[in-house]
C-alpha positions in Angstrom: -1.3 95.5 -14.4 -0.5 94.7 -10.3 2.6 95.3 -8.4 4.5 92.5 -7.5 6.7 92.4 -4.7 9.4 90.3 -5.3 13.0 88.9 -3.2 15.1 88.4 -6.0 18.8 87.6 -5.1 18.5 88.7 -1.3 16.9 92.4 -2.2 12.9 92.9 -2.1 12.3 94.4 -5.9 9.0 95.0 -7.3 8.1 94.8 -11.2 4.2 96.3 -12.6 3.4 93.6 -14.9 0.4 91.3 -15.6 0.3 87.8 -13.1 0.9 85.7 -16.2 4.4 87.7 -16.8 7.1 85.0 -17.1 9.1 86.0 -14.4 12.3 86.0 -17.0 10.9 88.9 -19.0 10.3 90.6 -15.4 13.8 89.1 -14.0 15.0 90.6 -17.9 12.5 93.8 -18.7 11.5 94.5 -15.5 14.0 94.3 -13.0 17.7 94.4 -15.8 19.0 91.3 -14.5 20.2 89.6 -17.7 22.3 87.1 -16.7 19.2 84.3 -17.3 19.1 83.6 -20.7 16.0 82.5 -23.2 15.9 79.9 -25.0 12.6 78.3 -27.0 10.2 79.7 -23.8 9.0 76.1 -23.6 11.2 74.9 -20.8 12.9 72.4 -22.8 16.2 74.3 -23.1 16.8 75.6 -19.4 19.1 78.2 -20.9 15.9 80.3 -18.5 17.2 78.3 -15.2 16.8 80.5 -11.7 16.1 78.8 -8.2 12.9 79.5 -6.4 13.3 78.9 -2.7 16.3 76.9 -3.8 14.8 74.5 -6.4 15.8 74.7 -10.4 12.5 76.9 -12.1 12.6 77.5 -15.4 11.5 80.9 -15.0 10.3 81.0 -19.2 7.5 79.6 -18.0 7.2 80.9 -14.2 4.4 83.3 -14.3 5.1 86.0 -11.5 2.0 85.3 -9.4 3.2 82.5 -8.9 6.4 83.5 -7.2 4.6 84.8 -3.9 7.1 85.6 -0.7 9.0 83.0 -2.6 13.4 83.7 -2.7 14.3 83.9 -6.5 17.7 83.0 -6.8 19.3 83.9 -10.3 22.7 84.1 -11.7 23.8 87.7 -10.6 23.0 86.2 -7.3 25.0 83.0 -7.2 28.1 84.9 -5.7 28.4 88.2 -5.5 32.8 88.3 -6.6 32.0 85.5 -9.0 33.3 83.0 -7.1 30.6 80.3 -6.1 32.9 76.6 -7.2 30.6 75.9 -9.6 31.9 78.9 -11.2 35.5 79.1 -10.3 35.2 75.4 -11.5 33.4 76.6 -14.9 36.7 78.4 -15.5 39.4 76.3 -14.4 37.4 73.3 -16.7 37.1 76.4 -19.8 33.4 74.8 -20.1 31.9 77.3 -21.8 32.5 78.3 -26.3 29.1 80.8 -26.6 28.3 80.5 -22.9 24.9 81.4 -23.6 23.4 78.0 -22.0 26.0 78.7 -19.2 24.2 80.4 -16.1 21.4 77.7 -16.8 23.8 75.3 -16.9 25.2 77.1 -13.1 21.9 77.1 -11.7 21.0 73.8 -12.5 23.7 72.3 -10.7 24.4 74.7 -7.7 20.7 74.0 -6.7 21.9 70.3 -7.2 25.1 70.7 -5.4 23.1 72.8 -2.9 20.4 69.3 -2.8 23.5 66.7 -3.2 27.0 67.9 -2.1 28.9 64.7 -3.2 26.8 63.4 -6.4 27.6 60.8 -8.0 28.9 61.3 -12.4 25.8 59.1 -13.0 23.3 61.8 -10.8 25.1 64.8 -12.6 24.3 63.4 -15.9 20.6 62.8 -14.7 20.5 66.4 -13.5 21.6 68.0 -16.1 20.4 66.4 -18.6 17.2 68.8 -19.4 20.0 71.6 -20.6 20.6 72.1 -24.3 24.1 73.2 -24.8 24.1 74.0 -28.6 28.2 73.6 -28.7 28.1 70.5 -27.1 30.2 70.5 -24.0 28.4 68.6 -21.7 31.2 66.5 -21.0 33.0 69.3 -19.5 29.5 70.4 -17.8 29.9 67.4 -16.0 33.6 67.6 -15.3 32.9 71.0 -13.8 30.0 69.9 -11.8 32.2 67.3 -9.9 35.0 69.6 -9.8 32.9 71.9 -8.2 31.6 68.7 -5.9 35.1 68.5 -4.3 35.7 72.1 -3.3 32.1 72.9 -1.7 
């Protein structure tokens, strides 16, 4: 085991874990940041998406040893008061059903909007395609991302 100093949501945090521990489990089990969800464990569903240096990253397969000095952003750090344009659009469009995938969906969308503040519906569809919603709220997810892009 080793002590890893991580930059998470603008704070320096520590975790004493094995080098191959997935970032997901460090966030949830060692740092108490449970907004990032476990879905599949093989980077196929998107529930575990966080940002590493601004890029959407599947934390279930990303070893803590790869983080280094990178900035990690989780759903908890996206906005202090839950007022990020995506979070507001999610509420306005009434996206969530079960809500399990939502943090990963929002973090994927946030990375897109940071890179491309005014994406087309096709660009939204392509980006969000890798995130699974078991409830099938895909059309509302796309609409919410488009709405948020109009408010950024």
